[in-house]
Phi, psi and omega in degrees: 000320179296321178297321179296318179297321179297321179296318179297316180299322180295318180294319179296318180297320180294319181294327184275348184289151178298142180259149179244023176209159180239129181262124178239111185063235179259005183259137177255111184256111181284137176243016179178170178090202185283166179293130182287167179299153179303134180098355179269129176291131187271298177196154181293136179240117172285140184300320180297324177292323175297318180294326178298314179291325178300319178299319185285318190260328188256315184302322179299341180269355182258144182284321185288136177270351182297321182302327181295318178293319180295315181298317179299317179291321180298321181298332181271354182278138179304333181301322185277003178275002179275158173282127183301330183287336180261003182289135178253153179300326178296328176295318180293319179298320179295320178295317178303312182296322178295317182291327177297318179291323183285312189229359179100164185295329182293314179294321178298318179295319180296320177302312182296324179294318178294315180296322179294315180294321177300317180293321178299317178296318180297323180286328184268336187230343185247021175065022174276125182247116177226153178296329176197171177277110185296336181285344176272344182276322186293147179291135181282146180295139180290128184275149176292151178300151181302137181288135184238032184285119175238154176280130172282166179300320179294318179295322179297319178296317179296320181298310184284336173293317178292324179295326183294338180240019181293148179296324179264109184291346181274352181289322179299307179296332178292316178294319178300316180293325179298320180284325184278335186242346184064020178288151176282164181303311181297324179294321179290316181294329181267359180293129181243158184300321178296344178283349183267126174258105186287329181285314182274352180057058176207163177237140176255119184233158173244105185243206184300323183259015179103197183281134178208163180252127182250118176292143183244126178287171177299322179295318179295320179296323179294320177299317179298323180293328178290340181278347183305308182297336183280316188241350181085134186259027182231178180054212184249026180296150176290142182300316183269340177063031180238145173271169178299314181293320178299320178294315183303315181294317180295319181292321179297317178296319182296314181300319179295319181293322181276349180072029180278127180249135178053049178233124180255155178299325180296339178296338177293331176292317174302314181300315182298310182296319180296321179294321178295322178292323182287341179299320177086354181253009179240141176281167178299321180296323179291319177295320178296327177295321178292314186279335181088011179285138181277331181232154179290333177298317178292326178296318179296327180298330183263003186248123178223105184282143177287136181299323181296324179293324179288321182296327181292342181266352183276000000 
């Protein structure tokens, strides 16, 4: 009889003890304690919450700053307010198609890549248990063919003729530096005087792919010297002394004045890299050092040689 009373007391005590898991249907979702056995659902994860943790733990270890902008925008999107465990591939496909219409296939692909990596990290390190990563299953958006816009000799003459009389005198050196250094627009606008090493003839910049060193030719160094009276060669002032909005307005006026059709400022980077390739005295690795490309495959994407330049060598 005493044993029976002890058993009853034990059962009552167990029932009254604090629980460290929540049972939903037939699934036991742990909210504390040790890691559950493989195949056990741990807890519901909202995609936006995963991205929040991704920002804190993963982004600081990555060189590219682009992911930070993408992650911030993704967290505000209604798509990421869903529970990752209830997400269907059809939901991802619908989101992909919407992003293609909104911003194009390249941006849509980048979104999927960030979401896929975030989910992979959650599955490997944050106790998220899924049969597979749904972002790896969905079909990737078809990318547009690589842009091959080069300046013709006539367009180049029109461009520099318009630059010589442009309302903004800093636009000419910006275009010159873009062609001489293959720097991106943001890298040029954010370039500061302390980033220039006058003795070693190079610039240290923090760009899209992280921190890198850009060698500067004699022509590029001369352009920088002409900028001294305009922006001042001391303190932390920007070399070009232009804001993003100021550049946009100046560039729009310039293109109209020069009669350039379907020409983007980023096309000057294509032009620069292609010209370095056409010189013939630089190796692929040396051109990649100038452009900042990590792989030769990416370098080829930005390189389009003029047929006339090739024909002259045959």
